[in-house]
C-alpha positions as CSV (number, residue, x, y, z in Angstrom):
1,X,-8.9,-12.1,198.7
2,X,-12.5,-13.0,200.2
3,X,-13.7,-14.0,196.7
4,X,-13.5,-17.8,195.4
5,X,-12.0,-16.8,192.3
6,X,-12.7,-20.3,190.6
7,X,-16.3,-19.8,191.1
8,X,-16.1,-16.4,189.5
9,X,-14.7,-17.6,186.3
10,X,-17.2,-16.6,183.2
11,X,-16.4,-19.0,180.3
12,X,-17.4,-15.9,178.1
13,X,-14.7,-13.7,179.4
14,X,-11.7,-16.0,179.9
15,X,-8.9,-14.9,177.8
16,X,-10.7,-11.7,176.8
17,X,-8.5,-8.8,176.8
18,X,-9.9,-5.4,178.7
19,X,-8.3,-2.0,178.6
20,X,-9.3,0.0,181.8
21,X,-8.6,3.5,181.8
22,X,-8.3,5.4,184.9
23,X,-7.5,1.8,186.3
24,X,-5.3,2.8,189.4
25,X,-8.3,3.4,192.0
26,X,-12.1,3.3,192.7
27,X,-14.1,2.2,189.9
28,X,-11.3,1.3,187.5
29,X,-9.2,-0.5,190.1
30,X,-12.6,-2.5,191.1
31,X,-13.4,-3.5,187.7
32,X,-9.8,-4.7,186.6
33,X,-10.0,-7.0,189.8
34,X,-13.3,-8.1,188.8
35,X,-12.7,-8.7,185.3
36,X,-9.5,-10.8,186.1
37,X,-11.6,-13.1,188.6
38,X,-14.0,-13.8,185.7
39,X,-10.9,-15.0,183.7
40,X,-10.0,-11.8,181.5
41,X,-6.8,-10.3,180.9
42,X,-6.4,-6.5,182.1
43,X,-4.6,-3.6,180.7
44,X,-4.8,-1.4,183.3
45,X,-4.1,2.1,181.9
46,X,-3.3,5.5,184.3
47,X,-1.1,8.2,184.2
48,X,2.2,6.6,185.7
49,X,3.2,3.3,186.3
50,X,3.7,3.9,190.1
51,X,-0.1,5.0,190.7
52,X,-0.8,1.3,189.0
53,X,1.1,-0.6,191.4
54,X,-1.6,-1.3,193.9
55,X,-3.9,-2.7,191.1
56,X,-1.2,-4.4,189.5
57,X,-0.6,-6.5,192.9
58,X,-4.4,-7.4,193.3
59,X,-4.7,-8.6,190.0
60,X,-1.4,-10.4,190.2
61,X,-2.7,-12.3,193.1
62,X,-5.3,-13.7,191.2
63,X,-3.1,-14.5,187.8
64,X,0.4,-13.0,187.4
65,X,-0.1,-13.1,183.7
66,X,-3.4,-11.4,183.6
67,X,-2.1,-7.9,183.9
68,X,-0.4,-5.2,182.0
69,X,-0.1,-1.8,183.4
70,X,0.2,1.0,180.7
71,X,1.2,4.7,181.5
72,X,-0.8,6.9,179.4
73,X,-2.3,10.5,179.1
74,X,-5.7,9.2,177.8
75,X,-6.4,13.2,176.3
76,X,-3.3,12.7,174.2
77,X,-4.0,11.5,170.8
78,X,-0.7,10.2,169.8
79,X,-0.2,8.5,173.6
80,X,-3.6,6.9,173.3
81,X,-2.5,5.4,169.8
82,X,0.6,4.0,171.2
83,X,-1.3,2.7,174.0
84,X,-3.6,0.8,171.7
85,X,-0.7,-0.3,169.8
86,X,1.1,-2.0,173.0
87,X,-2.2,-3.4,174.4
88,X,-2.6,-5.3,171.2
89,X,0.9,-6.5,171.0
90,X,1.2,-7.6,174.6
91,X,-1.9,-10.0,174.3
92,X,-2.3,-10.2,170.6
93,X,-5.9,-8.8,170.6
94,X,-8.1,-6.3,172.5
95,X,-12.0,-7.4,173.1
96,X,-13.3,-5.0,175.6
97,X,-12.6,-1.3,176.6
98,X,-13.8,0.6,179.8
99,X,-13.7,4.4,179.5
100,X,-13.6,5.2,183.0
101,X,-11.2,8.1,183.5
102,X,-12.7,11.6,184.1
103,X,-11.9,14.8,186.0
104,X,-14.4,17.5,187.4
105,X,-14.8,21.4,188.3
106,X,-16.3,22.0,191.6
107,X,-17.2,25.4,193.1
108,X,-17.9,27.4,190.2
109,X,-20.7,28.5,187.6
110,X,-21.1,29.4,184.2
111,X,-20.5,32.8,185.1
112,X,-17.0,32.3,186.4
113,X,-15.8,28.7,185.5
114,X,-12.4,29.5,184.0
115,X,-12.1,28.6,180.3
116,X,-8.6,26.3,180.8
117,X,-10.8,24.1,183.5
118,X,-13.7,23.8,181.2
119,X,-11.4,22.7,178.3
120,X,-9.4,20.3,180.9
121,X,-12.7,18.5,181.9
122,X,-13.9,18.1,178.6
123,X,-10.7,16.9,177.2
124,X,-10.4,14.2,180.0
125,X,-13.8,13.2,180.4
126,X,-15.3,13.4,176.7
127,X,-12.4,13.8,174.6
128,X,-10.6,10.8,176.0
129,X,-13.5,8.4,175.2
130,X,-13.7,9.3,171.8
131,X,-9.8,8.8,171.3
132,X,-9.8,5.4,173.2
133,X,-12.7,4.3,171.3
134,X,-11.3,5.2,168.1
135,X,-8.0,3.7,168.5
136,X,-8.9,0.7,170.9
137,X,-11.9,0.2,169.0
138,X,-9.8,-0.3,165.7
139,X,-8.0,-2.9,167.4
140,X,-11.2,-4.7,168.4
141,X,-12.5,-4.3,164.9
142,X,-9.5,-5.7,163.2
143,X,-9.1,-8.8,165.4
144,X,-12.8,-9.6,163.8
145,X,-14.4,-11.3,167.0
146,X,-16.6,-8.3,168.2
147,X,-16.2,-6.7,171.5
148,X,-17.9,-4.5,173.7
149,X,-17.1,-0.9,174.8
150,X,-18.1,0.4,178.3
151,X,-18.4,4.3,178.9
152,X,-18.6,5.7,182.4
153,X,-21.2,8.0,182.6
154,X,-22.8,9.6,185.7
155,X,-26.3,10.6,187.2
156,X,-24.7,14.2,186.6
157,X,-25.3,14.0,183.2
158,X,-29.3,14.1,183.6
159,X,-29.6,17.1,185.4
160,X,-28.3,20.8,186.5
161,X,-26.2,21.1,189.4
162,X,-25.2,24.3,191.4
163,X,-21.4,23.8,191.6
164,X,-20.6,21.9,188.4
165,X,-20.5,23.0,184.9
166,X,-18.2,21.0,182.6
167,X,-18.3,17.7,184.4
168,X,-22.3,17.5,183.8
169,X,-21.7,18.4,180.1
170,X,-19.0,16.1,179.5
171,X,-20.9,13.2,181.3
172,X,-24.1,14.3,179.3
173,X,-21.9,14.1,176.0
174,X,-20.4,10.6,177.1
175,X,-24.0,9.3,177.2
176,X,-25.1,10.4,173.6
177,X,-21.5,9.4,172.2
178,X,-22.2,5.9,173.4
179,X,-25.4,6.0,171.4
180,X,-23.7,7.0,168.4
181,X,-20.8,4.7,168.8
182,X,-23.5,1.7,169.2
183,X,-25.1,2.6,165.9
184,X,-21.9,3.0,164.1
185,X,-20.0,0.0,165.6
186,X,-22.9,-2.6,165.5
187,X,-21.8,-4.0,161.8
188,X,-18.4,-4.8,163.7
189,X,-20.1,-6.7,166.2
190,X,-19.1,-4.3,168.9
191,X,-21.7,-3.6,171.7
192,X,-21.5,-0.2,173.1
193,X,-23.0,0.8,176.5
194,X,-22.8,3.5,179.2
195,X,-22.9,2.8,182.8
196,X,-24.1,5.4,185.2
197,X,-23.0,5.7,188.9
198,X,-24.1,8.2,191.6
199,X,-21.4,9.2,194.4
200,X,-19.5,5.8,194.3
201,X,-16.4,5.7,196.4
202,X,-14.4,8.7,196.5
203,X,-15.3,11.7,194.6
204,X,-13.7,12.3,191.1
205,X,-10.3,13.4,191.5
206,X,-10.1,12.5,195.2
207,X,-8.4,9.5,196.8
208,X,-10.4,9.1,200.0
209,X,-14.2,9.3,200.8
210,X,-15.1,11.8,203.0
211,X,-16.6,10.5,206.6
212,X,-19.4,12.9,206.0
213,X,-20.2,12.3,202.3
214,X,-24.1,12.7,202.1
215,X,-25.9,9.6,200.2
216,X,-29.5,9.9,199.5
217,X,-30.9,6.8,197.6
218,X,-33.6,4.0,198.0
219,X,-31.2,1.1,198.7
220,X,-30.1,3.1,202.0
221,X,-26.4,2.6,201.9
222,X,-23.2,4.1,200.3
223,X,-22.7,3.1,197.0
224,X,-19.1,1.1,196.4
225,X,-16.8,0.7,193.5
226,X,-17.6,-2.9,193.6
227,X,-21.1,-2.3,192.6
228,X,-20.0,-0.6,189.1
229,X,-17.5,-3.4,188.7
230,X,-20.2,-6.0,189.1
231,X,-22.3,-4.1,186.8
232,X,-19.8,-3.7,184.1
233,X,-18.8,-7.4,184.3
234,X,-22.5,-8.1,183.3
235,X,-22.4,-6.0,180.5
236,X,-19.0,-7.3,179.1
237,X,-20.1,-10.8,179.4
238,X,-22.3,-13.0,177.0
239,X,-25.1,-12.6,179.5
240,X,-25.7,-9.1,177.9
241,X,-25.3,-9.9,174.3
242,X,-28.5,-8.5,173.4
243,X,-27.9,-5.1,175.3
244,X,-26.3,-2.1,173.1
245,X,-27.1,1.6,172.8
246,X,-28.5,1.9,176.6
247,X,-27.3,3.8,179.7
248,X,-27.3,1.2,182.7
249,X,-27.9,3.2,185.9
250,X,-26.1,1.8,188.8
251,X,-27.1,4.5,191.3
252,X,-29.2,2.8,194.1
253,X,-32.1,4.5,192.8
254,X,-31.1,8.1,193.8
255,X,-32.5,9.5,190.2
256,X,-35.7,8.6,191.9
257,X,-35.2,10.8,194.9
258,X,-33.9,13.9,193.0
259,X,-30.4,13.5,194.4
């Protein structure tokens, strides 16, 4: 591993427990590694244990005791409640929740998007954020030491798109859900922030980055999962202790180009 792990340790994150959904790949996997490098312990959540094998190995190379994988359909209430219980039981506490999982619709307009596709995207991208915030948030509250919830938004939340309907709506919902959660959870010392990427890593629902994927931004390079992981690491640390209820754009300035 290229990083000097010892130099990356953040005292405010040492032994903190972070639940990360959609942790098997892309932003979720990069965030799991980045938080482990900072000294946190990670509960990596995805649909199957098999899909989590790579991130378990990556985090395990940093600290074999710092990772616990859980297979969970985060769009299912009972599964989320059980996941929150297991996470708390495994490490004795939960301090951080990263709501990263999402799915998308492509190639449809509002006139022809199947209702079942709409329902699936909203359930996975927005309802799962609510469910995890509710049940994992209860664990953070009950521990009594405060904490942080980070919801992954998207630049798609701020504009109309020609070939996406439900995804943009779900991410817009995530942005305002974040604001409401920040207000409601502040009395428990829980900060809530959303982080919004633009075309980082592989497209939602895909495992590979297309070689010809267009990227227009002010920075002039393709966004990497590590860019978002670094922003999340900052947001959940004490360095960001005065930041809550906002959306942090980590998009290379793409919003300024109409991309």
